[in-house]
C-alpha positions in Angstrom: 47.7 -56.8 -76.2 46.6 -53.1 -75.6 44.9 -51.0 -78.1 46.0 -47.7 -77.2 49.4 -47.3 -78.0 51.7 -44.6 -78.9 53.4 -45.6 -82.8 57.0 -45.6 -80.9 54.9 -48.3 -78.6 53.4 -50.3 -81.7 56.7 -50.4 -83.3 58.5 -51.8 -80.3 55.9 -54.6 -79.2 55.6 -55.6 -83.4 59.4 -55.6 -83.6 60.0 -57.6 -80.6 57.0 -60.2 -81.5 58.4 -60.7 -84.7 61.8 -61.6 -83.3 60.0 -63.6 -80.6 57.9 -65.9 -83.6 61.6 -66.4 -84.8 62.6 -67.7 -81.6 59.4 -70.2 -81.6 60.0 -71.0 -85.1 63.4 -72.3 -84.4 62.4 -74.1 -81.0 59.7 -75.7 -82.7 61.7 -76.7 -85.4 60.0 -75.3 -88.2 62.4 -76.7 -90.9 62.3 -80.0 -90.3 58.7 -79.9 -90.4 56.0 -80.9 -93.2 54.8 -77.8 -93.2 58.2 -76.1 -94.1 58.6 -79.0 -96.7 55.3 -78.3 -98.5 56.1 -74.6 -98.5 56.3 -72.6 -101.7 58.4 -69.8 -101.7 58.9 -67.1 -103.9 62.3 -67.9 -104.8 62.7 -71.3 -103.9 66.4 -70.8 -103.6 65.4 -69.0 -100.2 63.9 -71.9 -99.0 66.7 -74.1 -99.7 69.1 -71.4 -98.2 67.3 -71.6 -95.2 67.7 -75.1 -94.7 71.3 -74.7 -94.5 71.3 -72.0 -92.5 68.4 -72.4 -90.0 66.1 -69.9 -88.1 68.3 -69.3 -85.7 71.2 -67.6 -87.2 73.3 -64.7 -87.4 70.9 -62.7 -88.9 68.3 -63.6 -86.9 70.7 -62.6 -83.9 70.7 -59.2 -85.3 67.2 -58.6 -86.0 66.9 -59.4 -82.2 69.6 -57.1 -80.9 68.3 -54.6 -83.2 64.9 -55.0 -81.6 65.8 -54.9 -78.1 68.1 -52.6 -78.0 68.1 -50.0 -81.3 64.1 -49.6 -81.2 63.5 -49.2 -77.4 66.1 -47.1 -76.8 64.3 -43.7 -76.2 61.3 -45.8 -75.2 62.5 -48.0 -72.0 66.0 -47.6 -71.2 65.4 -44.8 -68.7 62.5 -46.4 -66.6 64.6 -49.7 -66.4 68.3 -48.5 -66.2 68.5 -50.5 -63.2 67.8 -53.8 -65.5 70.4 -52.2 -68.0 72.9 -51.3 -65.6 72.8 -55.4 -64.3 72.9 -56.6 -68.0 75.9 -54.1 -68.5 77.7 -55.7 -65.4 77.0 -59.0 -67.0 79.1 -58.3 -70.2 81.8 -56.6 -68.4 81.8 -59.7 -66.6 82.1 -62.1 -69.6 83.3 -59.7 -72.4 87.0 -60.4 -73.2 89.7 -58.3 -75.5 87.5 -55.0 -74.7 89.4 -51.7 -75.8 87.9 -48.3 -75.8 89.4 -44.9 -76.4 86.2 -43.0 -75.3 86.5 -40.2 -72.9 83.1 -41.3 -71.5 84.4 -45.0 -70.8 86.8 -43.5 -68.3 85.4 -44.6 -64.9 82.8 -47.4 -66.6 82.7 -48.9 -69.7 79.1 -48.3 -71.3 79.0 -51.6 -72.7 75.1 -51.9 -73.9 75.4 -47.7 -75.6 78.2 -49.3 -77.2 76.8 -52.6 -78.3 73.5 -50.7 -79.6 76.1 -48.3 -81.6 77.6 -51.6 -83.5 74.2 -53.0 -83.8 72.5 -49.9 -85.4 75.6 -49.4 -87.9 76.1 -52.8 -88.8 79.4 -53.1 -87.5 79.2 -56.8 -85.8 81.2 -59.5 -87.0 80.3 -63.0 -85.7 83.3 -65.2 -85.3 81.9 -69.3 -85.9 81.7 -71.4 -82.6 83.9 -68.2 -80.4 82.4 -65.0 -80.2 80.5 -61.7 -81.5 82.8 -58.9 -82.3 80.9 -55.6 -81.6 82.6 -52.0 -82.8 81.6 -48.8 -82.5 83.3 -45.5 -84.0 82.7 -42.2 -83.4 83.8 -40.2 -86.8 83.8 -36.8 -85.3 86.1 -37.7 -82.4 88.0 -40.7 -83.8 86.8 -42.8 -80.6 87.0 -46.3 -81.1 85.7 -49.7 -79.1 86.0 -53.2 -79.5 84.9 -56.0 -77.2 84.5 -60.3 -78.0 81.3 -61.5 -76.3 81.9 -65.4 -76.2 79.1 -67.3 -78.0 78.3 -69.1 -74.9 77.1 -66.2 -73.0 75.3 -64.7 -76.0 72.0 -66.4 -75.5 72.3 -64.9 -71.7 72.7 -61.8 -72.9 69.7 -62.0 -75.4 67.7 -63.4 -72.6 68.3 -60.8 -70.0 67.1 -58.0 -72.8 64.2 -60.8 -73.6 63.6 -60.0 -69.6 63.7 -56.1 -70.0 61.2 -56.4 -72.9 58.6 -58.6 -71.0 58.6 -56.2 -67.9 57.8 -53.3 -70.1 55.0 -55.2 -71.9 53.1 -56.7 -68.1 53.8 -52.9 -66.7 52.4 -51.3 -70.0 49.5 -53.7 -69.9 48.6 -53.1 -66.4 48.9 -49.2 -67.1 46.6 -49.5 -69.6 44.5 -51.9 -67.6 43.7 -49.3 -65.0 43.2 -46.3 -67.3 46.4 -44.5 -67.4 
């Protein structure tokens, strides 16, 4: 990884890599491994609860959304705006029960903006075997937003966000490799 990163870039990389590690631990079935079985936790009940909920859970989903929406907002959103527009279109096609009173949504609902705000303020609910519900609210204007993303589209949504991060990392590596 490049060594001349700004503090914001470093935070973006580290948070994204940590979320990626969680994904790989799940992909490699850590909780059913001899390694996990032999691990000693400072609080043994955490190990027991992890065995019940798994690595790929609601908490890790929130961490992934935070790492890929909230942290990089100011760093990469403008550069990859066309990619984010495609993700917004994907969300527009696959969400349900969307309601908004935001005046800024009059012409086009800005799904990613609202999801980012919902994640940043922990206004996210997981309805088991059904959907993720995101709610955004502006207390100053009393504007509200709510939408549901069916779980069968949630993985694709995360994958599309991940592709933006991979493009950013690749482009930054190339830029630093060129001395710029």
